[in-house]
N, C-alpha and C positions, 0 to 999 in steps of 0.2 A: 189704745189709752186718745178720749179727746183733746184736741188741740191744747185748749187753755192747760189740763191738769197733766197733760205733758210737758208744753214751758214751765210749769212753776216747776215740776219734779228739776226742770237744767236748770234752772237757777240758784235752785237749791245747790246741786251740785255744786257747781261751780260758785256758789258762794264761797262750799266748807274746803272747797280745793284751793281759794285766795287765800282763806283764815291760813289754813294750815303752813302753804307754801309762803304767805307775806311774813308770815311769825320768823323763819330766818333766813326774812331780803329777797325770798322772789319770787317771783310773779305767778310763776301756776302755768306757761303754756302746754308744758307737757303734760297736766290733771287736766289742762281744760283739753284738751285735742283726746285722750283721752273719755272724759263725761260725753264730746260732744260725738264723737264715733258711738257711744254706747247710743246714743238717739237715734243714731243712720244719720249725721248729716252729713251731706258733703264730701266728696274728700277734699274741692275744689274751694268750699267755703269754711273747711275748718281753719286751714293757715290764715287766713286773714283775718277772721275774728278771732284765732285765738293771740296771734300781735296784738288786735286793737287792746281787748282784755290787760295784756301783760302792760300795754305802757299805762295804761290807770293803775293796776295795781303797783303795777315799779313806783308809781311816783309817785301812791304814796307811802310808799316803803323807804324809799328814797327819803326824802323828808321826816320821816320820825326818825330812822337812825340819823340821820343828820343833826338833826336837834338834840336829838338823844347824846352825840359829841364820838359818834364811835369811824368817823367819814377819814378818811386818810386820802387828800388826791395824789401825794407823794405816791401811794402806792396802785392808783388808781390811771394816773396819765397813760403810763408808756406800753396797757394792756389794751386801753380804750381806743389809744390812737391809731393800729393799727386794726381793730377789730373792727371798726367801724365801715371804714368804705370794702370788708373783706363781707361782715353781711350783708350789705347793700347787694355785692356781686351775688352771696347765697340764695335771697331773695328774688335775682332775676332769672335762677337756675331751677331748673323741672327735670333733676336729674333720678334715676331708677335708685334708690334710697332698700331694699331692702338688705342688701347685706351691710348698710351703712348703720341701720337700725341693730341688728343685728350686732353690730360691732361696739353700740354705742349704749344699748342694755348691758353689755358684759363688765364692759368701762363703771358705770353707773352700779350698777350691784355689786363688781368688788368696794365699790368707794363705800357706800352701803354698810355693805360688813364692817370692813376699817374703823370704820362711825361708830358700829356697835361696841366693839371692845370699851372695855377701859379705861379712862382717860382723863391726864389734868390739862389744864389751862397752861401754854409755853409761857413764862416770866418774861423772853425775850424777843421777840419778831424777826426775822433774818430777811433781808433785803434785796430781793435780787438782781441780779442787773440788767439794766436798761433792754440790752439787746436778747436776755432771755425773755425779758416780759413783754417785746417785742415782737418777738413771731409765737410764743403762747399766745400771744390774743391775735396776734393774723389765724391762727388753727381754730382758735374755739368763733371766733365772727364767723368764722364761714363754713361749722356745721352751726352756728345759729341759724345762718341766714335761707342754711337750707334744708332745717327740718323744722324753720317756723318757733323758735323756741329765742328768748334774750340770751343763750348762752352761760348766764349764772349759776344752772346746774352742773356745766362743765369748768367752771371758773372757780369755786368755793372749796370744792376737794381740792384741785389741788392746790392754792393759799395756805391750806390745813395741811395739807400732806406734806408738802416743803416745807414748812414750818414758816410764811414770808409772812403771815398772819396771824391773831389771836380772832377767836371766833367771827367772837361782835363788829369787829372790823372787816371783818373777812362776808359777812352778812351786810354789813354797810357800803362798799364797794361791791360787791354782784348786784346792789337794786340797782346801784347807778348806771352801772354796768349793761345787766339789762334795759335799762329805761332806753339810753343809746343805741345798744344792739334793734331794737323794737321797732324803735324808731327810721332807722334805716333798715331793716329788712323792711315795714311799710313802703318807703320811700321805693323800694327796690322792686316789691311786689307794682306796688302802682305806676311806676315807669314801662315794666313789662307789661301792663295795659290789665292788670287786677284789677278788684272794685272791693269793697266792704258791705258785704250782705246785712240788709235791712232790718234781721230779726238779733242784729248782733246789740241794740240798743236795750232789751230789758236785762239783757246778760250784766248789760254796763253798772247798772246800778244794785246787781246783786253782788258781783268783784267788788266795788269799791265798797258795799257797806263789812264785809268778809275779811277785804284786809286790810282793811283801816283796825278792825278788832286786831284781827293776827299782827298787824306790823305793828302797834300798839303795846301789845305784851312780851314780842319777841326784841324787840328796845328798849323797855323799863321796868320788865316785869321778872320773867322767865330767864333764870340760872342757866349758866354755859353750858351744865349738864345738862338740861333737859333742852336746847337749843339744838347739841350736837344728836340728841337723838333725836327729835322729830327732824334735824337735815335726814338721818339716816333714814327717816320713815320717805321722808320729800323722793330720795334718791329710788329707794325699790320700788314707788308708785311709778317713779317714771322708768325703770327700769324694767319692769313689771310691764308694762304699753311697749315698750321698743320690742322687746321679745315677741311677744305673746298678738298683737295685731299684726 
């Protein structure tokens, strides 16, 4: 396939990922990793590129969900406080990842099946204790840094399964959480001597367009049941990527 044609298909692929993920408040790193792997991009380039794309799409999603009134600072801050430094640490580390990928893939796949079951939105969310939120945030931040993602793919299922949040609030909190962790992960990568490949620039345009459409639909237009279904799809995509690559 000619270079310009493969680049066009790559841009289309990441734009579709950004649209799907942003509709549920996620930035799409796990999806970008899968798409870029299919196009034969070197593993050393994929992690920094995925994080850069994550920062842009998470910024768009954060703004849209915040403007729609779904963000909760009270829920966000204890998770974020410990997640950011641990994401920085994870970004610096380069560990063998096969066991980690398999474990996370099974967890995400199970979460996806949980979201596909018939369910109604909770009326009142429970507030997690600060100590529990700090511990969960630290664990998710480390996983985010190690896997080159923003961590929302792990945070959202926890918030919803524990009844700590309503669906769109979880999406809003996850979007800002992803933005913070992606920036922290990039900082850790740079401090360890990593760089940003030049080929990421056309992909930034593609994900901005896809993410803008997805975040607008998810924050304003889509009903909660549809958002939960899309979240299940996102989790299944991520789980498939982790288990079979």
